[in-house]
C-alpha positions in Angstrom: 0.0 0.0 0.0 1.5 3.3 -1.1 1.1 6.6 0.7 0.2 9.5 -1.6 -0.7 13.1 -1.0 -3.4 13.2 -3.6 -5.4 10.9 -6.0 -7.1 11.4 -9.4 -10.1 9.3 -10.2 -10.6 8.9 -14.0 -14.3 9.2 -15.1 -13.9 9.4 -18.9 -16.6 6.7 -19.2 -19.1 9.3 -18.0 -17.8 12.3 -19.9 -14.5 12.9 -21.6 -11.9 14.5 -19.4 -14.0 14.1 -16.2 -11.9 13.7 -13.1 -12.3 13.8 -9.3 -9.3 15.0 -7.3 -8.9 14.3 -3.6 -6.1 15.9 -1.5 -5.0 14.8 2.0 -4.6 17.6 4.5 -2.4 15.4 6.7 0.7 13.3 5.6 0.3 9.5 5.5 -3.5 9.7 5.6 -4.2 8.8 1.9 -3.2 5.5 0.3 -3.3 3.8 -3.1 -3.8 0.1 -2.2 -3.5 -1.1 -5.9 -4.3 -4.8 -6.5 -3.8 -5.7 -2.8 -7.2 -4.1 -2.1 -8.8 -7.2 -3.7 -7.4 -9.5 -1.0 -9.6 -7.8 1.6 -12.4 -6.8 -0.8 -11.7 -3.1 -0.2 -11.7 -0.1 -2.4 -8.4 0.9 -4.1 -8.2 4.4 -2.7 -8.1 4.5 1.1 -8.6 7.3 3.7 -8.1 7.2 7.5 -10.8 7.8 10.0 -10.8 11.2 11.8 -8.9 12.9 9.0 -10.0 15.6 6.5 -9.7 15.6 2.7 -10.4 18.2 0.0 -12.1 17.2 -3.2 -12.9 18.8 -6.5 -14.9 17.5 -9.5 -13.7 18.8 -12.8 -17.2 19.3 -14.2 -19.2 21.9 -12.1 -22.5 20.4 -13.1 -21.8 17.3 -11.0 -21.7 17.0 -7.2 -21.0 14.3 -4.5 -24.3 13.2 -3.0 -25.0 13.0 0.8 -24.0 9.8 2.6 -25.1 10.9 6.1 -23.3 12.0 9.3 -22.0 15.2 7.6 -19.3 13.2 5.8 -19.6 15.1 2.6 -19.3 18.9 3.2 -19.8 20.8 0.0 -18.7 24.4 -0.5 -21.7 26.7 -0.2 -21.2 28.5 -3.6 -19.0 26.2 -5.6 -20.7 22.8 -4.9 -18.3 20.8 -7.0 -15.7 21.6 -4.3 -15.7 20.5 -0.7 -14.4 18.3 2.1 -14.7 14.6 2.9 -14.7 14.1 6.7 -15.1 10.4 7.6 -15.0 11.0 11.3 -15.4 7.6 13.0 -16.8 5.8 9.9 -14.8 2.7 9.0 -15.4 0.5 5.9 -16.3 1.1 2.3 -17.7 4.5 1.7 -19.9 4.6 -1.4 -20.4 8.2 -2.5 -23.0 8.8 -5.2 -21.9 11.1 -8.1 -25.0 13.1 -9.0 -25.9 15.6 -11.7 -27.1 18.8 -10.0 -30.0 19.7 -12.2 -31.6 16.3 -12.8 -30.5 14.8 -9.4 -29.6 11.6 -11.4 -27.0 9.4 -10.0 -24.4 8.4 -12.5 -21.8 6.5 -10.5 -20.7 5.5 -7.0 -17.3 6.6 -6.0 -15.9 4.0 -3.6 -13.3 4.9 -1.0 -12.1 2.7 1.9 -11.9 4.3 5.3 -9.2 2.6 7.4 -9.4 2.4 11.2 -6.6 4.0 13.2 -6.2 0.6 14.9 -3.5 -1.3 13.0 -5.1 -4.7 13.5 -8.7 -3.7 13.0 -9.2 -6.3 10.1 -8.3 -9.2 12.4 -10.3 -7.6 15.3 -13.4 -7.4 13.1 -13.2 -11.0 12.0 -12.4 -12.3 15.5 -15.2 -10.4 17.1 -17.8 -11.4 14.5 -16.7 -15.1 14.9 -17.1 -14.9 18.7 -20.5 -13.3 18.4 -21.6 -16.1 16.0 -20.2 -18.7 18.3 -22.0 -17.3 21.3 -25.3 -17.0 19.4 -24.9 -20.6 18.4 -24.3 -21.6 22.0 -27.5 -19.8 23.0 -29.4 -21.6 20.2 -28.1 -25.0 21.3 -29.4 -24.6 24.9 -32.1 -27.1 25.7 -34.8 -24.6 26.1 -34.0 -22.6 23.0 -36.3 -23.0 19.9 -33.8 -24.9 17.8 -36.3 -27.6 16.9 -38.0 -25.1 14.5 -36.8 -25.3 10.9 -36.4 -22.0 9.1 -35.3 -21.9 5.5 -33.1 -19.0 4.4 -35.4 -16.5 2.7 -33.5 -15.1 -0.3 -36.3 -12.7 -1.1 -35.3 -10.5 1.9 -33.5 -7.3 1.3 -29.7 -7.3 0.6 -29.0 -5.9 4.0 -30.5 -8.9 5.8 -28.7 -11.3 3.5 -25.4 -9.5 4.0 -25.8 -9.8 7.7 -26.3 -13.6 7.4 -23.4 -13.9 5.0 -21.2 -11.9 7.4 -22.1 -14.4 10.1 -21.3 -17.3 7.9 -18.1 -15.8 6.5 -16.8 -15.2 10.1 -16.7 -19.0 10.7 -16.1 -20.4 7.3 -13.6 -17.9 5.9 -11.1 -18.2 8.8 -7.6 -19.5 8.8 -8.7 -22.0 11.5 -11.3 -23.6 9.2 -8.8 -23.7 6.3 -6.2 -25.4 8.6 -8.9 -27.9 9.7 -9.6 -28.9 6.1 -5.8 -29.2 5.4 -5.4 -31.6 8.3 -8.2 -33.7 7.0 -7.0 -34.0 3.4 -3.4 -34.7 4.4 -4.4 -37.4 7.0 -7.9 -38.5 6.3 -9.7 -41.2 8.2 -9.7 -44.4 6.2 -11.3 -47.9 6.4 -10.5 -51.3 4.9 -12.6 -52.0 1.8 -12.9 -55.4 0.0 -12.6 -55.5 -3.8 -12.9 -58.6 -6.1 -10.6 -59.4 -9.0 -9.9 -62.4 -11.3 -6.8 -64.2 -10.2 -4.7 -67.1 -11.8 -5.7 -70.2 -9.9 -2.1 -71.2 -9.6 -1.5 -68.1 -7.4 -4.4 -68.7 -5.1 -3.5 -69.2 -1.4 -6.8 -69.4 0.4 -10.1 -70.7 -0.9 -13.6 -69.5 0.0 -16.9 -71.3 -0.6 -17.3 -69.3 -3.8 -13.9 -70.5 -5.0 -14.8 -74.1 -4.3 -17.9 -73.7 -6.4 -15.8 -72.1 -9.2 -13.5 -75.1 -9.1 -16.4 -77.4 -9.7 -18.4 -75.2 -12.2 -16.1 -72.3 -13.4 -15.6 -71.7 -17.1 -12.4 -71.7 -19.3 -11.2 -74.9 -17.8 -8.0 -76.8 -18.4 -7.5 -80.5 -18.1 -5.5 -81.8 -15.1 -2.6 -84.2 -15.7 -3.5 -87.9 -15.5 -1.7 -88.4 -12.3 -3.0 -85.3 -10.5 -4.3 -86.1 -7.0 -7.6 -84.2 -7.6 -8.6 -86.8 -10.2 -9.1 -89.3 -7.4 -11.9 -86.9 -6.2 -13.5 -86.9 -9.5 -12.2 -83.5 -10.7 -10.7 -83.7 -14.1 -10.5 -80.0 -15.0 -9.9 -76.7 -13.2 -10.8 -73.1 -14.3 -7.9 -70.9 -15.4 -8.9 -68.0 -13.1 -11.0 -67.7 -9.9 -12.4 -64.7 -8.0 -10.1 -63.3 -5.3 -10.9 -60.7 -2.6 -8.4 -57.9 -2.0 -8.6 -55.4 1.0 -7.8 -51.8 0.2 -7.5 -48.6 2.3 -10.5 -46.4 1.4 -11.3 -42.8 2.3 -15.0 -43.2 1.5 -16.0 -43.2 5.2 -19.1 -41.6 6.8 -16.9 -39.0 8.4 -15.3 -38.0 5.1 -18.7 -38.0 3.4 -19.8 -35.5 6.1 -16.8 -33.2 5.4 -17.6 -33.3 1.6 -21.3 -32.6 2.3 -20.4 -29.7 4.6 -18.1 -28.1 2.0 -20.7 -28.5 -0.7 -23.4 -26.9 1.5 -21.2 -24.0 2.2 -20.4 -23.6 -1.5 -24.1 -23.7 -2.4 -24.9 -21.1 0.2 -22.2 -18.8 -1.0 -23.3 -19.3 -4.6 -26.9 -18.5 -3.8 -25.7 -15.4 -1.9 -23.6 -14.4 -4.9 -26.5 -14.7 -7.3 -28.7 -12.6 -5.0 -26.0 -10.0 -4.5 -25.9 -9.5 -8.3 -29.7 -9.2 -8.3 -29.7 -6.6 -5.6 -26.7 -4.8 -6.9 -24.8 -5.3 -3.6 -21.3 -5.1 -5.0 -19.5 -5.7 -1.7 -21.5 -8.9 -0.9 -20.9 -10.1 -4.5 -17.1 -9.6 -4.2 -16.8 -11.2 -0.8 -18.9 -14.2 -1.7 -16.8 -14.7 -4.9 -13.7 -14.8 -2.8 -15.2 -17.4 -0.5 -16.5 -19.4 -3.4 -13.0 -19.7 -4.9 -11.6 -20.8 -1.5 -14.3 -23.5 -1.0 -13.9 -24.7 -4.6 -10.2 -25.0 -4.1 -10.8 -27.2 -1.0 -13.3 -29.4 -2.8 -11.0 -30.0 -5.8 -8.5 -31.9 -3.6 -8.1 -35.5 -4.9 -9.3 -37.0 -1.6 -12.9 -35.9 -2.3 -13.0 -37.5 -5.8 -13.3 -41.0 -4.2 -15.9 -40.0 -1.6 -19.6 -40.7 -2.3 -22.6 -38.7 -1.1 -23.7 -39.4 2.5 -26.9 -41.3 3.2 -27.0 -40.3 6.9 -25.1 -37.9 9.0 -23.7 -39.6 12.1 -22.9 -36.5 14.2 -22.2 -38.7 17.3 -19.2 -40.3 15.6 -16.1 -40.3 17.9 -14.0 -39.2 14.8 -16.2 -36.1 14.2 -16.2 -35.2 17.8 -12.6 -35.8 18.8 -10.2 -36.0 15.9 -8.3 -32.9 15.0 -9.7 -31.2 11.9 -12.9 -33.2 12.0 -14.1 -31.7 15.3 -13.4 -28.2 14.0 -15.5 -28.7 10.9 -18.3 -30.2 12.9 -18.3 -27.2 15.1 -18.4 -24.8 12.1 -21.1 -26.8 10.5 -23.3 -26.5 13.6 -22.6 -22.8 13.8 -23.3 -22.4 10.0 -26.6 -24.2 10.2 -27.8 -22.1 13.1 -26.2 -18.8 12.1 -28.0 -19.0 8.7 -31.3 -18.9 10.6 -30.4 -16.1 12.9 -31.7 -12.6 12.6 -30.1 -9.8 14.5 -31.5 -6.3 14.3 -28.4 -5.0 16.1 -26.4 -6.2 13.1 -27.9 -3.3 11.1 -25.5 -1.0 13.0 -22.5 -3.0 11.8 -23.2 -4.2 8.2 -25.0 -1.1 6.8 -23.8 -0.3 3.2 -20.5 -2.1 3.5 -19.7 -0.2 6.7 -17.4 -1.9 9.2 -18.5 -0.2 12.4 -15.9 -1.7 14.5 -16.6 0.4 17.5 -20.2 -0.8 17.7 -19.1 -4.4 17.0 -16.6 -4.1 19.9 -19.5 -3.0 22.1 -21.6 -6.1 21.1 -18.5 -8.4 21.4 -17.9 -7.1 24.9 -21.4 -7.9 25.9 -20.7 -11.6 25.2 -17.3 -11.5 26.9 -18.8 -9.9 30.0 -21.7 -12.4 29.9 -19.2 -15.3 29.8 -17.3 -13.6 32.7 -20.3 -13.1 34.9 -21.6 -16.6 34.2 -18.3 -17.9 35.5 -18.7 -15.9 38.8 -22.5 -15.6 39.4 -25.5 -17.9 39.1 -27.3 -16.2 36.2 -30.9 -17.2 35.7 -31.3 -19.6 32.8 -34.5 -18.1 31.6 -32.8 -14.7 31.1 -30.1 -16.3 29.0 -32.5 -18.3 26.9 -34.7 -15.1 26.4 -31.7 -13.5 24.5 -33.0 -15.4 21.5 -36.7 -15.3 20.6 -38.7 -16.9 17.9 -40.2 -14.3 15.4 -42.2 -14.9 12.3 -39.1 -14.5 10.1 -36.6 -16.5 12.1 -34.7 -16.6 15.4 -34.1 -13.0 16.6 -31.1 -12.1 18.8 -32.5 -9.6 21.4 -29.4 -7.4 21.7 -29.4 -3.9 20.2 -27.9 -0.6 21.0 -30.4 1.6 22.9 -32.5 -1.5 23.7 -32.4 -2.4 27.4 -31.3 -6.0 28.1 -31.2 -7.3 31.7 -29.8 -10.5 33.2 -30.4 -11.4 36.8 -28.4 -13.7 39.1 -27.2 -14.5 42.6 -23.8 -14.7 44.3 -23.5 -16.8 47.4 -20.2 -16.6 49.3 -21.5 -18.8 52.1 -21.3 -15.9 54.5 -23.4 -13.4 52.5 -25.8 -13.7 49.6 -26.0 -11.0 47.0 -28.4 -10.4 44.2 -26.8 -9.1 41.0 -28.1 -7.7 37.7 -26.2 -7.3 34.5 -27.7 -4.6 32.3 -26.8 -3.7 28.7 -27.8 -0.1 27.7 -29.8 0.6 30.7 -31.0 4.2 30.9 -30.9 6.1 34.2 -33.6 8.7 33.9 -33.0 12.3 35.0 -36.8 12.8 35.6 -37.1 10.7 38.8 -36.7 12.2 42.2 -34.7 10.9 45.1 -34.8 8.2 46.5 -35.9 6.5 43.3 -33.2 5.2 40.9 -31.9 7.4 38.2 -29.6 10.4 37.5 -29.4 13.7 39.4 -29.4 15.6 36.1 -30.0 14.4 32.5 -30.7 10.8 31.5 -27.6 8.7 31.1 -27.1 5.3 29.5 -23.8 3.4 30.2 -23.0 0.5 27.9 -23.0 -2.0 30.7 -24.1 -1.8 34.4 -23.4 -4.4 37.0 -25.6 -3.9 40.1 -25.3 -5.6 43.6 -27.7 -5.6 46.5 -28.4 -7.9 49.5 -30.5 -11.0 48.9 -34.0 -10.9 50.3 -34.9 -7.4 49.3 -36.3 -6.1 46.0 -34.2 -3.9 43.7 -36.6 -1.0 44.1 -36.4 -1.1 47.9 -32.6 -1.5 47.8 -32.5 1.7 45.8 -34.6 3.5 48.4 -32.5 2.2 51.3 -29.1 3.0 49.7 -28.3 -0.7 49.7 -27.6 -1.1 46.0 -24.4 -0.3 44.2 -24.0 0.2 40.5 -20.7 -0.4 38.6 -20.7 1.0 35.1 -18.5 0.0 32.1 -18.2 1.7 28.7 -16.7 0.2 25.5 -14.2 2.5 23.9 -12.6 0.8 20.8 -11.1 4.1 19.6 -8.9 4.9 22.6 -5.3 4.7 21.4 -3.3 6.0 24.4 -4.6 5.4 27.9 -2.0 7.7 29.4 -3.5 10.6 27.5 -6.9 9.4 28.6 -6.4 9.5 32.3 -3.3 11.7 32.9 -2.8 15.4 32.5 0.7 16.4 33.6 1.3 20.0 33.0 -0.3 23.4 33.0 0.4 23.6 29.3 -1.6 20.4 28.7 -4.6 22.0 30.5 -4.2 25.3 28.6 -4.1 23.4 25.3 -7.2 21.4 26.4 -9.2 24.5 27.1 -8.2 26.1 23.8 -9.4 23.0 21.9 -12.6 22.8 23.9 -13.4 26.3 22.6 -13.1 24.9 19.1 -15.4 22.0 19.9 -12.6 19.4 20.3 -13.0 17.4 23.5 -10.1 15.0 23.9 -11.1 14.0 27.4 -14.8 13.5 26.6 -14.7 9.8 27.5 -13.1 10.6 30.9 -15.8 13.2 31.5 -18.5 10.7 30.7 -17.0 8.3 33.4 -17.1 11.1 35.9 -20.7 11.8 34.8 -21.7 8.2 35.4 -20.0 8.0 38.8 -21.2 11.4 40.1 -24.6 11.8 38.4 -26.1 8.3 38.6 -27.4 7.6 42.1 -25.7 4.9 44.1 -22.8 4.4 41.6 -19.7 2.8 43.0 -17.5 3.1 40.0 -17.3 3.8 36.3 -14.6 2.1 34.0 -13.6 2.2 30.4 -13.1 -1.1 28.6 -10.7 -0.8 25.6 -8.5 -3.0 23.4 -5.2 -2.0 24.9 -2.5 -3.2 27.3 -2.5 -1.0 30.3 -5.0 -0.8 33.1 -5.7 2.1 35.5 -7.8 1.8 38.7 -8.2 5.1 40.6 -9.7 4.5 44.0 -11.8 7.3 45.4 -10.8 6.8 49.1 -9.3 3.8 50.7 -11.4 0.9 49.3 -11.9 -0.7 45.9 -14.9 1.5 45.3 -15.8 4.2 44.6 -13.4 4.5 41.7 -12.7 5.4 38.1 -10.4 3.6 35.7 -9.9 1.5 32.6 -9.3 -2.2 31.8 -7.8 -3.6 28.6 -10.0 -6.3 26.9 -8.7 -7.2 23.4 -10.4 -9.1 20.6 -7.9 -11.9 20.8 -8.5 -15.7 20.8 -5.6 -16.4 23.1 -5.1 -13.4 25.4 -8.1 -11.0 25.6 -7.0 -9.7 29.0 -10.4 -10.4 30.6 -8.6 -12.1 33.5 -7.6 -8.7 35.0 -11.2 -7.5 34.8 -12.3 -10.7 36.5 -9.8 -10.2 39.3 -11.3 -6.7 39.8 -14.9 -8.0 39.9 -13.8 -10.6 42.5 -12.2 -7.9 44.5 -15.4 -5.9 44.4 -17.3 -9.0 45.7 -14.9 -9.4 48.5 -15.5 -5.8 49.4 -19.3 -6.4 49.5 -18.8 -9.4 51.7 -17.1 -7.2 54.3 -19.9 -5.9 56.5 -17.6 -3.4 58.2 -16.5 -1.5 55.1 -16.4 2.2 54.9 -18.8 2.1 52.0 -21.4 0.3 54.1 -21.1 3.1 56.7 -21.4 5.9 54.2 -24.4 4.1 52.6 -26.2 4.0 56.0 -25.4 7.6 56.8 -26.7 8.7 53.5 -29.9 6.7 54.0 -30.3 7.9 57.5 -29.8 11.6 56.6 -31.9 11.7 53.4 -34.7 9.2 54.4 -36.8 12.2 55.5 -36.8 15.8 54.2 -35.6 18.4 56.6 -38.1 20.3 58.7 -38.8 23.8 57.4 -37.8 25.4 60.7 -34.6 23.3 61.1 -32.3 26.3 60.6 -29.3 27.3 62.7 -27.8 30.7 61.8 -26.5 31.6 65.2 -22.7 31.7 65.7 -21.2 28.4 66.5 -17.6 27.1 66.8 -16.3 26.1 63.4 -16.2 22.3 62.8 -12.4 21.7 62.6 -9.7 20.1 64.8 -11.4 19.1 68.1 -14.7 20.4 66.9 -14.7 18.5 63.6 -17.7 16.5 64.6 -19.8 19.6 65.6 -22.9 18.9 63.6 -25.8 20.7 65.4 -28.4 18.0 64.8 -26.0 15.3 65.9 -24.4 17.2 68.8 -26.3 16.7 72.1 -26.5 18.8 75.2 -27.2 17.4 78.7 -29.3 19.7 80.8 -28.6 19.2 84.5 -29.7 20.7 87.9 -27.7 21.8 90.9 -29.6 22.4 94.1 -27.3 24.8 96.0 -24.5 27.3 95.6 -22.3 24.9 97.7 -22.9 22.1 95.1 -22.1 24.6 92.3 -18.8 25.6 94.0 -17.9 22.0 94.2 -18.6 21.5 90.5 -16.4 24.5 89.6 -13.6 23.3 91.9 -13.5 19.6 90.9 -14.7 19.7 87.3 -17.2 16.9 88.1 -20.9 16.6 87.9 -23.0 13.8 89.4 -26.3 12.2 88.5 -28.5 9.9 90.4 -28.4 6.3 89.2 -30.7 3.4 89.6 -34.4 2.9 88.9 -35.6 5.8 91.0 -37.3 9.0 89.9 -34.8 11.5 88.5 -32.2 8.9 87.7 -30.1 9.4 84.6 -31.3 7.4 81.6 -28.2 6.1 79.6 -29.6 6.4 76.1 -27.5 7.1 73.0 -28.0 10.9 73.2 -27.0 11.0 76.9 -23.9 8.9 76.5 -22.7 10.9 73.4 -23.5 14.4 74.8 -20.8 16.9 74.2 -22.0 19.7 76.4 -23.7 20.2 79.9 -26.0 23.1 80.6 -26.6 23.7 84.3 -29.5 25.5 86.0 -30.9 25.8 89.5 -34.1 26.6 91.3 -35.8 29.7 90.0 -33.8 30.0 86.8 -35.7 30.8 83.6 -32.6 30.8 81.5 -29.0 29.8 81.9 -25.6 30.6 80.5 -23.7 27.9 82.4 -22.5 25.8 79.5 -19.8 23.3 80.2 -17.9 20.9 77.9 -18.0 17.2 78.8 -14.5 15.8 78.7 -15.1 12.2 79.9 -15.9 9.5 77.3 -18.9 8.5 79.4 -20.2 8.6 83.0 -18.3 6.7 85.7 -19.8 5.1 88.9 -18.8 6.8 92.2 -19.9 5.5 95.5 -21.1 7.8 98.3 -17.7 7.4 100.1 -15.9 8.4 96.8 -17.9 11.6 96.7 -17.3 12.4 100.4 -13.6 12.0 99.8 -13.9 14.4 96.8 -15.6 16.9 99.2 -19.1 16.6 97.8 -21.6 18.2 100.2 -24.1 15.7 101.8 -24.5 12.9 99.3 -27.8 11.1 99.9 -27.5 8.1 97.4 -25.3 5.1 97.7 -24.0 5.4 94.2 -23.8 8.1 91.5 -22.9 8.5 87.8 -20.2 11.2 87.4 -18.9 13.0 84.4 -15.9 15.1 84.0 -16.4 18.7 82.7 -14.6 21.9 82.0 -15.6 25.4 81.2 -16.4 26.2 77.5 -13.8 28.5 76.0 -15.3 29.0 72.5 -15.9 32.7 71.9 -19.2 31.9 70.2 -20.6 30.8 73.6 -19.3 33.7 75.7 -22.0 35.9 77.3 -24.7 33.7 75.9 -27.7 32.3 77.8 -30.5 29.9 76.7 -34.2 29.6 77.7 -34.0 25.9 78.7 -37.7 25.9 79.8 -38.7 26.1 76.1 -36.8 22.9 75.2 -39.0 20.0 74.2 -37.9 17.5 76.9 -38.1 20.0 79.8 -40.6 19.0 82.5 -42.3 21.4 85.0 -42.8 21.0 88.7 -40.6 18.7 90.7 -39.5 17.0 87.4 -37.8 20.3 86.4 -34.8 19.0 88.3 -34.6 15.8 86.3 -31.8 15.6 83.7 -32.7 15.5 80.0 -31.0 15.9 76.6 -31.5 18.2 73.7 -29.8 18.8 70.4 -27.5 21.8 69.9 -29.9 22.8 67.0 -32.8 23.1 69.4 -30.7 24.8 72.1 -29.5 27.5 69.6 -33.1 28.2 68.6 -33.8 29.2 72.2 -30.8 31.5 72.5 -31.5 34.7 74.4 -28.4 36.8 73.9 
């Protein structure tokens, strides 16, 4: 393939001297493939996705017609000039050459758009083959409708036929299939066959019953000598020749008949497709089928197949077909061929349209099956959901996987210690129109390629959403990403400045990264968002200390030997281990979120009064969660003792006025003191002890407490509040909700700092 800066397409057959010139704006982005284009059934002149090309038609009365997606951008005044911008299109680009006035199409200019991925041709074939194989596996399941017989309908449009042909080509036109045929013809299975021939009786060694009859009655007989011992038995003559049986090594076995039958079936299918391609005018399908026809004819012309007869039955349970190298591969392909020819896939329209090789979309579909395999190896996926992926329709068996169409598979994971429900979604939309706590997005509707959801067994998915018990992990397929370092790493201020400049021009290099952030931050209860791309390097950025929340990327390549899916599997298993841990930070955050948001805030729940800022020792100063003990002292003498010792005592036991050790009491941060006759108090103290301690009557006497009347007391350690926000402030404690009047006014109770500040006096 030769790199050129410009090409000239000769159209003398339309009008003398008519030309189309195409110039590349970027070096090494325009190629003349010459005769090598035929090997891949591609157009001779080749562009590169994402590049721009200037074109000019020599005759102004002609223009290039529209092919969608703003690929052809004509000059506003001089319409025979313009730009070709393939963007992410990959495959054969057929551009109509149209006369302006009559709108008549005279010719189709065919250009091939290469992918920036160097191995995209192999990727395309390998991915299509795996999809075909997985669809076949689905069809072969016991509860799939494989007993139905559907004949291939050649009256369908060329697009549907091309989809079927692409499926078949992906399994028949492979190097593996050709290698399997080569193994068979070089070392075919043989059997001993018996053939009869006329043999000189003098050379006979063993005689059969037939030979004995020939000795007695055979023709062309010669007289025996007078003294021959056989004359004593009444035999005077012997035949000159008798029939002999000879064993030969024959290739005409049931297994070899099956191989020949298979190749002939493939050839007939391709021939029928080729005829229909000519009828529909589908040049690409015609060329590709002709290449496959030549390959199959070459295989059938091998001398081995000349001596093989037609099969009467197909013994598919033959050990040779199921186990021997070469034969087992052909059997597998035959089963795939038979079922793939019946399969209809609406999602395939995104891939096969007009000769287009939409590898990015194919990669997304391919990943669905790779992820399905992965999740089936880890989780117990419901069989019905798997079988429902293929449904019987009036025109065949329809694969229910399509971009934009929601597909969900449910399952269970049982670790023995914890049981989780899981759901694998393809193209699930998270609506931006639902309000919290329902599932969805905080902003606009978002639709990740794949979503894996986890929640505890025994609760519905809807209820798990409302209780913050579900976690979603999203994956997006990105076939186009070439350099993962550029994707997730910005190193310098210059990089950021350049990024902003390009953003103003509408160029967003980090759009994929921003989408991952959107999934993680906008879709409620998302634990992580990750890119899957056909590369080599993985990145897993953890949000805090645990495996999720996080962002990152994992390499999953269209390879038969090393796809890299193992690293992604290890990550999924790590996530599962994280869910089994009931003491994880994520579990705590999920509960706090649920606890805080389960009810809307009260309209009067507002604190605007000055408070100590929540940092350092006051980091946990959240007014609603900060509790204040309200205590009583009955004399100035007791108050002096409190000031001197930094201790405050409560009654304990079951008697009236005893301290109740509830959560609010034990976790109280402040103590507000009041005495008889007070209507408000400014005696706010900070509780230093981690909880009350038990002091006996004697302990308090030794501490100098005046006249203890109980045997035991609960005592807390306190110190004066030094925060400036509480200086010269008093509170009307009698307005607090838990305050009791009469004798009970001396009983201790708790309040929140929020309620206390609402009753601030000065």
